[in-house]
N, C-alpha and C positions, 0 to 999 in steps of 0.2 A: 663604414666600419667592420672589421672582421670580428668574429667571435673566435677568442684564442685563450691560452692559458692565464693570461693576465686577467681575465674576466670579460664579461659580456659588455659589449660597447666601448671597450678599451682599444684604443688603435694599437696594431701590431707594429713591431720593429720595422717590418718590410713594407708599411703603408708608405705612399708617397706624400712628403710633406707639403707639397704644392697643392695637392687634392684636399688636404684638411680645411675646413672652414676656419676662418679667423677668429680667435678666442674673443669673446665679449667679456668686458669687465663690469658691466652694469648687471647685477644680479637679477633685476625686474625684467631685464631684456631677454635673459637666457630662456631658452625653450624649456617647457616642463620637463620633458624627458631627461634634460641634463640637470635640472634641479633635483630630480628624484634619484638621481644616481651619484650623489656626492661621496667620495670617499672619506674615510675617517680624517685624513689629511686635510682635506679641501674643507671639511666640515669644521675642524679645528681652526683653521685659519679664519673662516667665515665668522665663527663664534668668538674667535680671540681667546681661545683656550688651548690647552696641549691635548695631544692626542691620549695621553695617560689619564687626564680628566675624564674624556669621553668614556675611556673604558672602565674607569672607576664608577662613573655613574651608571654604566650598563651593569656592572657587577651589583651595584645598589638597587637596581631595578627602576632607576629613574628615567633612563633613555633606553630606547630600543632601535636597532636599525630598520629602515623601512623594507628592505629587502637583503638578500645576500646573492652574491653571483654563484655560479657554478662551482667556482674554485674556492668559495667560501669567504670572499671578501665583503665586508659590510658596506651596504650602501644607504645613504641617508638622504632625506627630503628636507624641504623648508621647514616643516613641523619641528625637525630637529634642532634647527637654528632657533626658532621660537621658544622651544622647550629649554634649551641652553641658556637663553636670555632670561627666561622666567626664573629658572634656578639661580642665576647670578644676582637677580634683583631680590629675589626672597631671602638670599643669604646676606645681602646688604641691610635688609631689615632685621637680621638676627636670627633668622629661622635656621633651625637645625635641619640636617638631611631627613631626620624622621618626620618634622613638621612639614617640609617641602613635599615629601611622599604623601602625607595626609591631604594636603592642598591639592596635589595632582590627582588624587583618588577622589575628592570631593568634586574636582572639575570634571571627572570622567563619569561620575554618578548622576544620572538623570534625576534621582529623587533628592539631590542635594540643593540647597538654595543658598542664597547669598548670605543668610544669617549664619548659616554653618562656617563659612569662611571667615565671617566678622567675628564670630565666637573664638576662633582660633587666634585671630589677630589680637583680639582683646587679651587672651590669656597670655599671648608672647609678650604684649606691651607690659602687662602686670609683672611678668617675670623679669624683663629687662629694668623696670623701674625698682624692683627689689634689689638686682644686682647693682644697679647705680648707688642705692643707699648704702648697701654693704661696702662698696668700694669708696664711697666717700668717707664712711666710717674708718676704714683701714687707712686711707690717706690720712685723716686727722690723726689717727693713733701714731702713725709714722712722724707726722710733724711734730707731735708732743715728744716722741723719742729723739728726734733731731735737735729739739730746742734744749734737752737736758745734757746734751753733749757739746760743751763749748770748748773744751781742750782737746785739740786734734793730735798733740804730741803725746798724750797718755799711753802707757803700755796696755795692751789688751786686757790684762788682769784688772785693770781699773776702768775700763770702758763702761760708761753708765748706760748705754744703749743695750749692750750684752747682759749687764746686770739687771736691768728692767725686764728684759725678755725672759731671763732665767727666773726671775721673782714672779712674773705673771704665769709663767709655765707651771711653777709649783702649785700656784693657787687654783689651777683648773683641775676639774675631776678628770680622773684617767679612765679611759675606755677599757672595760675589762675584756675586750677581744682582742 
């Protein structure tokens, strides 16, 4: 392979296609050098995210390229795929990007231990349980409002849901700010 303006290790347009090695589809069978040189597009495909998502995570400090070519192209390794999987799984557990950043910092800190991560997970679980209670209360309140509205053909001025919302808003203390 030639070094060219498209990046180190990238075949030039003048390379003979017959001389190129056949592309392997098994990522485990790929040589280590090829895995360390994934472009953002290849990483996005492997991790099943968009290139914009990768750029966003870089801006947020959650992901860094392994290297850059002389032309400035970002190159990623297998660690980037694992990190993107980690981020996705943490998000599925309800973690915010700030919490994911904390987890990654704990993971990189030799003085951290499992109890640090467990504490963060417990805090998140308690937050989620509070949100669930709040959402259940909101759902119950909406059910109550739906029950009082039995006539769908009433004009808006006579809508019991709107009247109930207006009266409950009148009883709430106003925020002075």
